[in-house]
N, C-alpha and C positions, 0 to 999 in steps of 0.2 A: 313184661304186660302186655299184650297188642293194644293197638289203636284204639280199635273199636271197644277193650275192656276200660281204659282208659277215660273214654267221652264218658263212657256209662258210670264210672267213679264221681267224675267230677260232678253231673248232672244231681246224684244223688247225694252231693255235700252242699248242692244250694239249695235242694229239701229240705236236709235239718239245719243250714243256719235260717232258714225261715220256721224253722218247727220251734229255735231258740226263742226268734222273733215273738211267735207265737204265745209261746212260755212266760216269758218276762212281760208281756203284754199284760197276760192274764193277771201277774205277779202283783205287778201296780194297779188293778183294779181294787184290791183285796188291803192298799196299804191305808193307813190311819191320814189322815189331813194333819197338813203342816202347820207348825205355830202359826196361832192368829196374829203374832210381834211381826212374822216375815214379813216383808216387800211383795207386792203382787210380782214382779219378778219373779223374785224369790219363790214366790209359792207355784208359779205357772206350770211350769213342768209336772210338780208333783199333781197340781189338780188337774192337767189335761190327762195324764198318764193314768189319774183314779176311774176319772169321769168317761174316758174310751175307753180302758185295757180289756173289758171284755171283746173286744173282737177279736181277740188272739182263739179265743173259741170258734170264731167263724172258720179264721184259718183254719184251724185246727180241721172243722167239718169240711174243707172241702178237700186238703189232704188227703184225710183220708178216705172221702168217696173216689179222689184221684187214685191210691195206691192199691186199695183194698180188692175195688174192680178192677184196677190192672193185673190183679192176681187173675182173675179168672178169668178175663181176655186174652190177656199170655198161654193161662193152660188152655184157656179151648182151640186158641191159634195152633199148638203146637199138639193136641192128642184128640182136637176134632169132639172134647165131650170134657165136660165140668165134674171134678170131684166132691162133691158137695159135702159129703160125710169128715171127709181127711180137712174141706175148708173150715167147717165148723169146730173141728179137731183141732186143729193149729191156732185156730183163732181165739179158741178158749183156754188153752196154752199162753197163747200173748196176754190177755187180761186179765186171766183173772188168779195167779199167781199174786203180781203186787198187788191186786185190790185185796184178795181176802188178805193180804199180807196186815193193806191198814185195819180193818176192819176185826181181823182178832185183835191187834196192837188197842184198836179202840176200847174193846169190851175189857180187855184187860185193865188199861187207864182208870176205866168207870168201875170197875170192880176195885179196883186198889184207893179210888179216892172217895170213896164210899157215894156214888152220885150213881143215880137211878138209871137206867139201860131202858130207853124209850124202847119197848119191841117192837112196835109198830112202824117203828124207824128203822129198824134193824132189818125185819121182814121186806121195808122197800129197799135197803141197801141189797139184801142176799138178792131180789129178783127182778133190780135194776126196773123199776117200776120209780126212780126219785123224779125224775122226768114231769112225772103226774103225783107222786105224794112226796112226804118229806121225807128226805133221809135221813142218817147220820149225820151228813157233813153235805153243805150247800152247792158246794164244786162237782159231787158227782154225776149231776140231773148229765153232764155233756156224754158220759158214760153209757147212762140208759139210751141215749139218742142214739149212739152210736152202736152200741148192742142190737139195739132196733131193726139200723139200719141192715149189719152183718148179718142177722136172722133173714130179713124178706129177700135180702138182693138177691142170692143165690137161687131161692125158688124163683124168684121176676125172670129170672135169665136163663131157665129152664122153662120154664113156661115161652119165653120169646124164642127157645132154640122148636119148641113145639108146635109155634105158630106159622114161625115166620118161614120168608123162600127160601129154603136149601140148607136143610139150618142153619138159618144163619142166626145172627144176634140182631140186628139192623132193627128188631121193631125196640130193643129196648132205648133207643134213639126216643122215639114216641110217647115211651114210659117215662122217662125221666124228663121231660119236656112237659107232658099230664104233669107230676105230681111238683115239679114247681109252678106251674100255675095253681094246682090244689089250695097248696102252701100258701100261696099267696093268698088265694082268692079265700081263704077260710082267715086266714089275720086279718083282712082288712073287714069282712064279715064280722067278726068276732068284737072289732074293734066299733064299726056301726050301730052294733049291738047295745054293746057299754060304753059308749064313750068316753066314759069318765072315770070307769075302775079299769085301772092296772094293778095286777100280781106277778112276778116272777114265774109263778107256776103255769098259771093261765097263760100268759102274752111268749116268754120270754124261754122257757124251758119243755113247754109240752113236747114231744115226736112230732106230733103232725106239722106242729106250725111248723116246725125248727129242720124237719130232713130233709128239704127245697136245694139247702147247702150243700151236702152231702151228696144231691146226685147230679149239682152243677160240678162238681169232681166227676163226678161215672159220665156224663158229658165230656169231659176234657180228655179224660183216659181212653173214653172211645175212638175218641178223634186222634189223639195217640198211638195207640193201637193198631188202626185199621187207616189212618191218614197219616202217616209219621213226616215220611218226606216232609209233604207241603205244610205240616202244620208247625213243624221246626224252621219250617223255609222261613214262612212266614214270623214265625218269632224272632229268628235272629235278625232280619232286617226292624222288625218294631220292640226292638226288648227297652230302648230307653222309653219309649211310650207307654210298655207296656208297666213297665214299674213307677211310672210318675204316674200314669192314670187308675191303675190300682190305687198305691198309696191315696190319692185325691179323692178315690170312690171311699176309700174307709174314714175320711176325717171328717164327716158330719157326725160319729160316732164320740170322736172327740170335740165338738164343738157345742154340741148341744145333750141335754139328759135324756138320758134312756126311760126313766119311769113317767117321764112328762112329757113327754114327743110322741104319740101317735103315728106320725109319720115313718119315725127312726123304726118302729117296731111292727111297720106294717111291711108297708113298700122297703122302707130301708134294710132292713136282712136281704130283700135280693139285691139291691145295690153293693153291700154288704157281699157276698157272695161273688159278683161277680169281679167285682175288686179282689178280693182274695184268688179266683181264678186267672188274672191277669198278671198278679204277683206270681203265681205259680208257673205261668208259661215265662215267665222274665228267670223264673230262676233255675230253671230246666234248661234253659240253654245260656245261661252265667257261668263261666268255666269257675272251678273255684281250686288254685294252686294246689299239691300236696302239702307244701310246708307252708306257712303263715297265719295271719290272725284266724282271714277266714275258715281253713282247715279247722286249726284249732276249734272255732265255736260250733261248726258242721260236728263236731267228735260231741262238744258239748249238749249240740241240740239232740245227738242220739237218743240221748238217756230222759228227753223229754218228757214219755210217762210217766216218768218214776218222780221228776219230779214237779208236775202238775199234781201229781197225788199227796206228795207231804208237803207243801207248800200251807195247804191250811194248819194241820199239827203244828210246823215251824210256829204260825204265825197265832194260834189260837194255844198251843202247848210250853211247849221252847222259850220262847220272848219272855211269856210273863214269868213261868219259872225263872232265866233269868234277874228276872228286875224285883222279882223278891226279895232277891239277895243282894243288887248291886243298887235298886233304886229305879225308880224312871232314866230312862236312855234319854243320851239330845236322841231328836230325830231323826239327823244324819246318821248318828250309829244307829239307829231303832232299824231304819231303811236300810241298811248294809248290810248288817246281822239277820233281818227278812230273808232279802236280795238274798245274801249270798250263800244263810245257812243254807235257804230250801235246794241251789244248786247243789252244795256239796254232798246234805241228805242226798236228795233224790241222787245225782251220779253213784254213791255209797250205797245205798237200796237197789238201785238198777242193778250193779257187779256184784251183790248179795242174794239177790231174790229173780229177778227179769232176765238175766242174761245167762243163769245156768240154769233155770226153766225153757229156754231157748234153745239152749244147748240136748237136752234131752228131750223138746217137741223133735228138734231136724233128725236127733238119731233113731227116736221112736217113728215119726211120720213123715219122715221125711216128703218134701215139698214135689207135687207133679208139674210145677209152673216155673220158669224161667225165671219168672219176676216180669213187672214194669221194662226193666235193665237190662236184663239179659241173667240179671239175677235178684234172689229175694229182696225186695226191698223194706220188707215191713212185717 
């Protein structure tokens, strides 16, 4: 492997570690509360994990915005054009097989247990409306936000090429800034109109209120692709600052309750996106040895999509089924089985469904993009 390829690999490994951090945070969000008999010191780590774990989705959003826009930026840099149809096909092969497997299994479970299948929720799930209407699962709303972003981004870049000077993608910087400002303004206006009313669907899930995090990733990706040397030179000198400051900007989510803190679900989402971008940039310039704990964590993080999809079935199906036979599990055992089971089943189904689908995709619809790092990163 050439030296340049080695650098690319370590950077990708750093992002995969960040993916694992994101999915572990999300798992904590849905963990039940520890026993009341525990001391405050014993409860505190789990309480913080449950209260702030939802920021894992914000990390995912910035990562997705960075990586997915990077595919388009690198394709344009190498070919001076965008293959929009191929981009949609390749995104579909990435997203749909694992998700539709979950939906089919969900339908089968409902039929097998005699539970009614809510048709409206199924339609919402199938057509990626979960960020506005309830779906079969309460965690797939983030897939709807990302799907809307995937649909709009190539069209936005195509318009930028037509309106920009000398077929340049530079106007996307202005577009991204406008989206970020508009989303924040809409969040503030919504809270001003209904200051005492909060719901996840209207304040946390809605695409038009959350897509700004993805466009923060787009801005970072644009800087990486078109001003790479300068960006990475700054990041290397400020790596410790970026990591510590990024983590500090995520801290409010763990200190304040989302549902009762309007500042958190208005300005706070913007702060979290900035913190996530700083962590991403730090991860880009943090080398990961090809052998060692970090490399193993990165390999696990590469399966984060399937882990994310299946953690709720583990929580709502498999653990109750297990407790039906064993009786209530002690909290530590319950938490360990939940996290470990989510990781194990996610990896297993990633290898059984997601990876074979991607191999078929790459055989039938090979990428025209060299990827953000000289290879396809996502």
